[in-house]
N, C-alpha and C positions, 0 to 999 in steps of 0.2 A: 440903658438901665444900669448896666454894670458900672459905667463911668460915674453915673450919678450916685450910685451906692458908695463907691469908694470916696466920692467927694464928701458924703455925709460922715463917713468914718474919719476921713482926714480932717474935716472941720471940727469934729469932736476932739481929736487929739490936739489940734491947734489951740483950742480953748484951754485945755488942761495944761498944755505946755506954758501958756502965758501965766497961768496961776502958779505953776511950779518953778518958773524960770529963776526965781531968786533963792531957791532952796539949795542946800548943799548936802552931799551924801553923808548919811549918818548911820552908825551901827555900833553895837557893843563888840568888844574884843577882850574876853575874860579868859585868862589862862586856865582857871579852874573848870571852865565849861568846854574847853577845846576837845577833849576826848569824846564827850557826849555829842557835841556838834559834829565831830568827824564821823561818828557812826551814822548820824542822820544823813550827812552828805554822801557817804558811801552808798547808802541805799537809794538816795536820789539819783546817783549816777549809774548804779549797776543793778538796782532792783526795781521795785514798783510799789507805790503807796496807794492806799484807798482810805477815804474818809468813812468812818464806821461808827454807827450807833447800834447797839444790840436790837435785833428785830423784835424781840419781845418787850422791850422797854417802850411803853406808850404812856401818853398823857391824855386822859379823858376827863372833862369837867374839872380840870386843874389837879387831878389826882394821878399819881404815877402808878403804873403797873410794872413792878420790878422784873428784871430779867434774871432767870435762874441760870446757874452755871451750865447745865446740860444744853440749854438753848444757845448760850454763847458759844459753846463748843461746836454745835451744829453749824452755826453761822461761820465760824472761822475755818471749819473744815471745807466749806464751800468756797471760801476765798483763797485758801492757802496755795492751791496749785498755780495761781497767777499773781499773788501778792505776797510780799514778805515784809511790808511795813504798814502800820496802822496809825491813823490819827483819830482819836476819840473826842467826844464832846463833853463828857462829864465823868465824874468818879463817884457816883452814888446810884442808888436804885439798881444795883447789879452790875453797872458798868465798871465798878472798882475791881471786878474779877477778870476783866479782859486780859490784863497782863499775865495773870496766872495761866490762863488757857493758851494765850499766844506763846508763852515760854514752852509749854508742853508740845506745841505744834511746830516749833522751829522758826517762828517769825524772827526777823533780824532786828527790828527796831519798832518801838511804840512811842508815839508822842501822846501823852495823856491830856485829856481836856479837863478843865476846871470851870464848870458852867457858872457857878456862883462863888466868887472869891471870898464873900463874906460868910459863907457857910462853913463853920468849924468842922463839922462832921465830914463834909466833902474834902476839905483840905487835909484832914487826918487820913482819910481813905487814900488819897493820892500819895501822900508821903509814905504810907505803909506799903502800897503797891510798888513804889519806886525802890523802897528798901528791900523788899522781897526779891526784886528782879533788877538789880543795878546794872546787869550786863545787857538788859533789854530796853528798859525805860530810859530814854535819852533826852526827852524834852517835855515841856508843858505849854499848852495853849491856855493862857489865862483869859477865859471867856471866849465867846464867839459872837461877833457883831454886837457887842455891848453898847458901843457908841451909836451905831446905826439903829439899834433897838431902844435907844434912850434909857439904857440902864447904867450908863457911865459916860465919862468924857475923857479926853486924852490925859488929863492930870490925874484923875482918880484911877484910871486903868494903869498908868505908869506906877502909881503907888502900890497897886495890887501886884504888879510884876516885881517890884522891888521886894515886897514882903515874901513872895514865893522864892525869889532868888536868895534872899537871906536865909530862908529855911532849907533850901535845897540848892546850894551853890554849885554843885557839879552838873546840874541839868541845864540844857539850853532852854531859855525862856523866851516866849513870844506871846502875842495876842493875835486875834484874827478880826479883820474888818473888810468890807468891800473896798476895792482898790482906790476908788476916788477919794475916800477919806484919808488914806495914807499920803496922798499927794497935796493935802492942804497944809499950810504953814504951821497950824497949831499942833500938828502931829510930829514935828521935828524932834521935840524933846523925847517923846515916847519911842520914836524910831531908834534914837541913840541908846535906848535901854534894851533893845531886842537883839538876842543872839542870832536869830534868823527871822525872816519875815514869812508869816503865814497869811495868805491873802486870798480873797474870794474874787474871781473874775468870771462873770456870767454874761456871755454875749446875748443870751436869750432875753435879758432885760433891757437891751438896747432897742431903740425905736425902729432901727433898720432890719432887725434880725429876721422877722418873718419872711421878708422878700429877698433876703440875702442867700447866697450859697454857703455851703459848709466850709469851703476853702476860706471864704471871707471871715466866717465865725472863728475858725481856728487861727487865722492870722491876727485877728483882734486880740486873742489871748497872748500871742507872742508880742505884739506891739505894746500891749499894756505892761507886760513883764519887762520889756526893754525900757519903757518909760520909768517904771519903778526902780530899775537898776541905776538910773541916773540920780536917784534921790536916796537910795539905800545901798550901803556898801557890803552887806553880808549876803549869805545865801537866801534866795527867794524860792519858796515852795508855794505854788498855787494850790491851796488846800481844797478849794471848791471850783470846779468848772465842769460843765456837762450840759445835757439836754434832757428834759423830761420826756417820757414816752406817751403822755396823754395830758389833757384831752385833745383830740384831733381838731376840734373846732378852733383851737388856739395855735394850730400849726405844728403840734408835737406828735411824734410817732416813734415806733420802734426803729423804723428805717432811718429816721433823721438822727436819732441818738447814735446808731451804729456808724452812720456816715460821718458825723462830727468827730467821733473818736478816731476813726480811720485817718481823717485829715490831720487831726492834732498829733497823732502818733508819727505821721510822716514828716511833719514840719517842725515839731517842737522836740529837738534832740535833748534828752536829759543830760545833765552834768552835775558836778558838785556845787555849782553856783546857781543853777536854775533847773527846775523840774516842775511837773504838775502831778497832783494826785487825782485819782478818779473819784467822782462824786455822783452818787454815793453808793454804798454797798447794796442796800436793800430798800425797796419801796416801803412806805409807811403811810397807810391810809389816814391815820389820825392827824397827820400834818396838814391836811387840807382844811382842818378846822382849828388849827393851832393859832395862837396869837402871832401876829405878823406886823412888822413896823410900817408896812405900806397898806393903807386902807383898802378895803374891798375883798372880794372872794379870790382865793388862790388855789384852785383845784389842782394845778400842776405840782404843788408841793408834795402831793402823795406819790409822785411817779418818777422821782429822780434815780431810782435804783438801777444798778446793773443786773440785779436779781429781783424777782417779785417777792412778795411777803412770805411766800412758802419756799423761798430759796431756789426757785426755778430760774435758770439763766435766761436772760434776754439775748437777742441776736448779737448785740455788741460784744458780749463775752467771748464769742467764738473768734473774734478778731484780735483778742488780747492774747499774746503768745504765752504758753506755759513757761514757767521759770525753770531754768536749768538747775539741777541739783536740789530740787524741791524734795521734801520728805515723801 
């Protein structure tokens, strides 16, 4: 069984390697962004990042319930003992205040998300937050899975990154997609515009995952990162990887989430060139009913959090060491 499992993983990578074999490593190297990029890579190497959306920010029937600043503060107080870096998804509906609270609590770096690059209010919110906290806000993720969700393509996303770079030249600029897209030839131009790579690598969506061990799942993340490094010459930060804690009938559990992260912590040594962020900070029940680029029901989307919706830690949290020198 174990040999067959590794054969499946190996076969997957052989196919991807054939597709990527003619590509050449690309990345941006902008002097004006080096300071911000250095702050991100410092935290990659010596701190710990988590993908964070305010727990009170919800979408129901297409309408947003905004997060109030006291709720954001309660979220970040729960995270701060173990995390000193944040990656957000948007800069609207209360998420534009994340940097304000993070600065108060002594976080070292924030990469702000821009969910909709065409939204002028969100762009202005992001720029204002970066201006208020230039020592903290170091990067921007221009969208999250826009191409995968059919909200953009490599050309339009590259244009959006250029527009944000022109407006905020000192910040490190990137976008986020599932790893297999970044390995396709049509992404080479956009990769060359990215100051760092933010990428989603989810072993749970691979066909072999349910029957595999967590060592295999953790090694998959490492193997994918190595493969990406052959095509991208800048820092690579795995923005999303993890295991949901439910539903059990799909093979997810509290124990499996904790085991996966233990194996990943053991095998994936963080550095200034490669690291992973934890995904995600909090459960979000509404996500089970959110729009999804893959047809069908997705109950697991509600259960990615290290903490539940009321900020109670799951068992995986106890295996994440407290940070030294935390406030």
